[in-house]
N, C-alpha and C positions, 0 to 999 in steps of 0.2 A: 345714588350716583357714585358714592365712594367705593362701592364694590365692583364697579365696571372695570377699572384698571387692574384689580386683583384677578378678576375672571379672565381678562385678556392675557395677563401674564401666565396664568395657568394653562390657557389654551396654547400659548406659544411654547411653553415648557413641554407640554404633551406632544407637540409636533416634532420635537427634536429626535433625531435618529438614536436608537439604542446603541449600546456598546457592541463593538464587533465581536463575532464569535471567536475569531482568531485569538483574542487576548485571553480566552479561557482554555486554550489548548497549550500543550507542552511543546508543540512543534513550532519552530521559528521559521523554517524554510526547507524546501525540497529542491535540490539542484544536483545535476550530474549523477543521478541515481543514488543519491545519499540523502537521508533524513537528518537535518540539523535541529537539535533540540535547543530550547532557550537557555539551558544551563551550559551550553558549549559542547556537549557530547554529541556523537554522531551514530547513526544506525544504517545498516544495510540489511534489506529483507530478502531472504531466499525462499522461493517457492519449491517445496519438496514433494517428491512422489511418495506414494503410500506402499506399504507391504501388507499382503494378506497373510498375516501371521498364522491364522488358524489352518490354512491349507498347506502349510509347510510340514515336513516330517519332523519327528522329535529331534533328530540330529541337526536339521536346518534351523529349528527354533533355538536350540542351544548355541549354535554358531552365531545367530543373529543377536541373542542376548549378550554373548561374549563380545561381539563387535561393538555393541552399544556401550558396554562397560568400558571398553578400551577408548571409545570415543569420548566418554565423559572424563576419563582420566587424562586425556590429552588437552583438555580445556584449561587455559590459563586464567580466563575470566568468565563470569557467568554469561550464558546466552538465554534467550527466551524462545520457547516453542509454543506456537499459537495455532489453534484449530478454529477455523471459521466455518460455520454452517449456515447455508443459505438455501432457500427453496430453489429447486432446479428450474432454470430459465431456458426454455427451448423455443423461444419466439423466433430467433433467426432460422432455426431448423425448419419450423413450420412455415415460415415465409418462403423459404427455398422450395419446399414441397408445393406450396400454392403457385409459385411461378412455373414450376415444371408441369403442374396440372393444367395451367392455361395454355402452355405451348404444345400440349399433346393434341393430336387429331383423332386418336382412337378413343371412342367414347367409353369402352370397357376399361381401358387403363385409367382414364380420367376418373371414373367412378371408384376404381380400386384405390387410387391415391387419395381421393377425398375421404373414403372410409378409413384408410390407414391414418390420415392426418387427424381425423376426429377421434380415433381410438387412442392415439398417442397423447393427444391433448387431454382427454378425459382420464387416461391412466395417470398422468403426472398430477392432475388436479385432485383426483380422488385419493390417490395413493400418498399424496403429500411427500413426494420424493425430495430428499435433501441432497445438496451438493456440498462436499467438504473440501476445504483447502487447508493444506498443512504448510505452515511457514516457520522459518527459523530466523530470528532477529539477532544479528551480530552487532554488539555495541562497541564503541570506541570512546574511551575517556582520556583525552590528552592531558598531559601534565600541566597543572596550572601555570600560566605565564608569570614570570617574575614581575614585580612592581616596576613600572616604567620610571625611568629617571626624568628629571626636569628637562634635560636636553632632548630626550626622545619625544616627550609630550609637546615641547616647543616646536620641534621639527615637524611633527604631524599637523600642528595648527598652521604653520607657515606653508607647508606643502602637503595638502590633502591627497594629492595623487600618489605620493610616496606611501602614505598610509594604506590607500586602497590596494596598491601593488603588493605591499607586505601581507595584507590580509588574504589576498588571492593566493600568494605563494604558500602561506601557512595552511590554507585550506587544501591546496593541492598535495602538500606533504602529508597532511593528516589523512587525506583520502587514500593516498598510496599505502600508508601504514594500515589502514582499515582493510583495504583490498587484500593485503598480505594475510591478515587474520582470516578473512573470508575464504580465501583459497585453501587455507589449512583446514578449515571446518568442512568445506566441500569435499576435500580429499578424504577426510575421515568418514564422512557420510557415504561417499561413493564406495568405500570398502565394505559397507553394509548392504550395498545394492540399492541405495537411495539416490536418485538422480535429482539434482538441484538446479535451479535457474535464478539468476539475480534479477530482481524486478527493476525496470527502468523508471525514469521519472514519471512518465505517463501512467504506468501500472501502479506506482506508489500513490499517486494522487487519487486514482480510482479506488484503490484499496481503502485509504483513509476516508474518502468520501462515502463509500458504502458502509464503512464501520460506524461513522457518526450519523449517517442518514439512511438507516435500513428501510424505512418506510417509503421514502421518496425516490430512492435510487432507481427503481424500476420505471417510474413515470418520467423522471428527468435524467436523461443521459448526459454524460460529460463529453465535451468536445475535445478534440486533439489539443494538448497543452501548447503546441507550437502555433495554434491558430487563435489562442485566447489573447485578447488585447487588454492590457492593464493600464488604467488611467492613473497617472501620477497625481 
């Protein structure tokens, strides 16, 4: 009988939820199209178009290389260039074809669309076609804040709303500084013929979700971030 309480305590300990995955990530928050890291630095992610370098003439290749060198020389701080490869997902395209097939009354056209849908599906499956995304991550490392005085800490304790307002204003100012850096990077890349687009909050969440969950991302789609309810 002496072992009964010990067994019960072990069962209760085993039923406790594990640590949240978020505590193992470097990301603290994603808001207003900005990734906020736990160390206080911030990131903006740009989705960049690709260039078919091999199809360019020798003069165009040299011009592209020269533009890339100039782009690197204009950088004041390091950036990160990331290439993400994922198997091409054409489920939405195939579903649209299936809907069109049902709406047709011509049996010949319906058969042709069905054959085409099966051909495309088998081609992607057997060919193992990959889709590549090119991203440029622009970081921002704000200057470390000075140590707060006793009066400032006392003011924040007595009036937490003031502290929240100051944090929001500080975030807005840092975001503005980061946007300025991002626009300079986009202008330099545009001179090389590379078109960029800044990822919004929803796209950033989907990007990191697919990066950390490559196996389950196809089976479990994310909802719109504005429709997600978070329980406090």
